[in-house]
N, C-alpha and C positions, 0 to 999 in steps of 0.2 A: 330858696331864694327865688323870687319873682323874675320871670323873663320878660324883658320889654318885648311888646309884639312887633314892633319896628324892626329890632335886632333879630327877632325870630323869623320874619319874612326875608331879611337881607340874607340870613344865613341859610335858607331854604333856597333862595334864588342862586346862591353861590355854589351849594351842593348840586343842584339841577343843572348848572352850567357846565360841571366839570365832565370829561369824557367817561364813560362807562366802565372803562377799566380802572379809573381811579377810585371808583366808590367799592369796587370789588378787590379782593385780595388776589394778587397774581400768582399762578394762573388760574383764571376761571373758566377758560373755554379752550378747545384744542388750538395747538400752536401748529403754524405752517412752517416746515422745516425743509428750505431748498437747498439745492445745490447745482451749480451751473456745469454740471457734469453729466454724462451719459450713465444710463443704468448699467451695472456691470464693471464700472471703473473702479479703481481703487478709492477714490474719493466718494463714491456712491456707496460703497462697502461701510466705509468709515462712519459716513452719515446715518446710515440704518442702524449701525449698532449703537451709535451715541443716542439715536432717537428713541431706541427700545429701553436703554437704561433711564434716560431722563424721563421718559413716559411713566416709568414705575417709580421712580424717585418723587415726581412731583405729582403723582396720580393725575395727570392729564394726558391724552393721547398727543404726540408729536407725529403728524403726517409728513412724510418725506415725499417731495416733488423734485422731480429732474428737470431742468430746463437748460439743456445744453444748447450750444452754437455760438458760433464766432469765437472759440477759444474761451469762453467764460463770458463774454460780453452779455449776450442776451439775458442769461441768469441774473448777472449783476445790475442791468439796468432794471429788471423786475423788483430786485430787492429795494433799491434806493427809492424808487417810488411807491413801495408800500408804507402804511401807517407805522409810525414809530412807537407803536403801544406794546412791542414785545411778543406779538402774536404771529410775527413774520420775521424769521431767523434764516441765516444761510451759513452752512459750512464751506469754507473756502480753501483751496489749496495754493501752493507756491505760483501756480499759474495766475493767481489773481494779481500778483506784483509784476508779471510779465506782459500781458496783453495791453496795459496801457502805454507801454512803449514800443509796442508793434503798430498799434492803430493811431493814424495821424488825427484823427476826429472822435472823439467820445462825448456823449450826451451826459456825462457826470464826472466828477473828480473821484479816483478811486480811494484816496486817503479821507478826503474832507466830508464825503456823503455817506459816510456808514459810522456806526458805533461799534468799537471794539468791545467784544463781550469776554472771550475767553480762549487761551490757548488749548488745543487739543492732544496734538501728537506730532512726532516728527520720525521719519524714515528714511534711510539711506537708498539711494538707487544703485543699483548694481550693473556692472559691465559684463555683458555676456555674449557667447558666441557659439556655434555649432560645435558638437562634441569632438569633431575630425580637424578642428582648426590648429594650426600648427603652433601657435602661442598658448601658455597655461597661465599665463600670469601678465599683469600690465606691463611689466618690465620687458618680458620677451615680446609683447605686441610693439612697443617701442623698437625693440632692436629690428624686428622685420620691417616696420614702417621707415625706419631709417636707411635701411639697405635698399629699399624700392619706395622712395616718396610718392605718396597718393595712391599708390596702388590698392592699398587696402581700404575697403568701404565702410563707412558709419551711417547706418540707418538711424533715421529718428521720425517722431510724429509730425514733422513739420519745420520750417525754418521759424526759428525764434522760440520755439517751444522749450520746455524745461529740459526736455530728453537732448534736445540739440545743444542747449546752452552747457549742458554737463558735458558732453562730447568736446566742445570746444575749448572749455576750462582745461580739461585733461590735456588736449594737444598744446594749448598755451603754457601750461605747467612743465609738460614733459619734453616740449621743444621736438615735436615731430607731427607729421602732416598725414592726415586722412582724407578721402574723398567723401564727401558730405552726400547722403542719397536721402532727400526729405519725402515722406510719404504724407498721405491725408489721414492723418491720425495713427495712434500707436498699434491698432489692431492687425493692419496688413503687414507692419514689419515683421511679425513673429514667424509665419510661415516662410517668408523669404530668408529669414535668418537661419532657421532650421534646416532650409534645404541648400544654403550657401550661396543664395543670389546676392545677398550683404553678407558681411564679415562681422561687424561688431554692432551693439547697440546699448543704449541704457534703457533700463525699465526699473519699475518699483518691483522688490522681490515678490510681493504677492502676486502679480502678474505672469510671473515665469517660473514661481516655486515648482509646480507641477512637473514642467519640462526638465527642470534642472534635477529632481528626484527621478525623472525617468531616464537621465541620462542622456537627453537629446540636446540639452544646452548645458553650458559648463560657465561658472562666475571666475572672471578674471580678476575682479576687484570690486569693492564697495566704496561709495563716495561719501561716507562718513569720515569724521576725524580720526575714528579709532575702529577696530574691528568689531563685529557685532557677534552676540553669543549664539546666533544661529548659524552663522557660518564661520566659526572659529579659525579655519585653516586658511580661509581668504583674507588676503591683504588687504587694507585700507589704502585707497590709490594714493592717500597723503604719505604713506610709508616710502612710496615710489617716487612721487611727484609732490613734493611739500607745497601746501597751499591749495591742493586740489580737493576741496571740501564743499560740497554742495547738496545738502540735505532736503528732501520734499518734506513738506509740512502741512497740517490742517489746523484751521482756527474756526471760531464761531463769531459773526458780526452780525449787526442789524442795521437798519436804517438810520440815518442820522437824527438824533434827538431823541433818544430813548430815555424814559425816566431812570434817574441813578439807582432807585431802590430796585427796579427790576432788573437793570444790569447787574447789580451785586447779587441778587438772588439767584439769577442765572449762573453767575461766576461760580458761585459757592456749589451750587448744584453741580455744574460740568466739573470743576476741580475735584470734588469728592468722587464722580463718577469715574474719572480717567485715572485717578489715584488708587482705585479698588481692585482689589485682587481679580476680580471677574473680568474687568475690562482689561487690565494689564495681560491677562492669561489669553484674551481673545487676539490681541494684537501682537503679542510676542511672536507668534510664528511667521509675521511679516517682517522681523527685524525692527518694529515700531516701537517706539517707547514713549511715555505721556510726556505732555509738554504743557505743563501749568503756568498760567500767567494771569496776573491781574490785568484788568482793563487798561490800565495806563502802561504797564509794561507791554501789553500786546501792541498798542498803539504806536509804542516806540519801536518795537519789533517790526511792524509792518513798514515803518518809514525807513528802518535800516535796509530791509530786504527789499524794498522798492528801489532805493539808490542802487544798491549792490546788482540788482537784476537789470537795471536800466544801463548800467556800464557794460554788462555782458552782451545784451541785446544791440547796444551802440556798436561794440566791437565786432559783433556778428554781421552787421549790416543788413540785417532782417527789416523789412517794414510791410505793412498790410495797408493798403489804401483804405 
């Protein structure tokens, strides 16, 4: 069949006008995989594990970049300003739906300025205390607190953070009162918890597992709806305080406007990775379980979590100017 010269020129102009990623099969170059969290955090560890698996699955390096600061705002600002070509992604955690309610002014819309890609995992938080503390369960903690209201202290990583909100929800559902002691980050809480300067605190299990196994901390309860296999003898808080469920979670998102074909390919690769025996085995020790979701399901999940955490932040009264 003869090709009309005019049509050939028009077709060539169209192809040359497309972005470079449209002409090449995705991915054809390294992927920048950000996390708005500091190195060594639970989110950082999850990002690096996932990056390693995805790099091998897609035969392209996924380079992890930590951009912490302002509770996740700085890293998220960096993400939404990036090209939506699939070569800049971010692993976000529960805090992503918390900070928009804490800061009065943000330069972006946390829900509208991203592309939902895939769910990754969820993990319960654990309520821990020093080994010599009088209570061994959440029920016993409530009894102590009701006898001496506000005498027992609750340490957290800061006003309005997910660790603070978990403690607030527990008090609401359990109808008792602790004295909140906010810190600048989760790290400084740990030594004060071990030494007894503060009495109880919530953490991801991964961040305190070593101290629990050493016997320096003990777990009073887990924030999931049911007990976790790694701590079968520890009651879920919901057993004692119905409705006290607040899992931490991780998901992958990109800038607004990513091509659907790229989103679907990433979702397929991420879902296959998190459902693999190798990945499950890596996160099982933390009490984490895969949380596979389609892009549409993740978008709705983020909306629901945004509303849920917004209500918790509002009740906490926490605001950052």
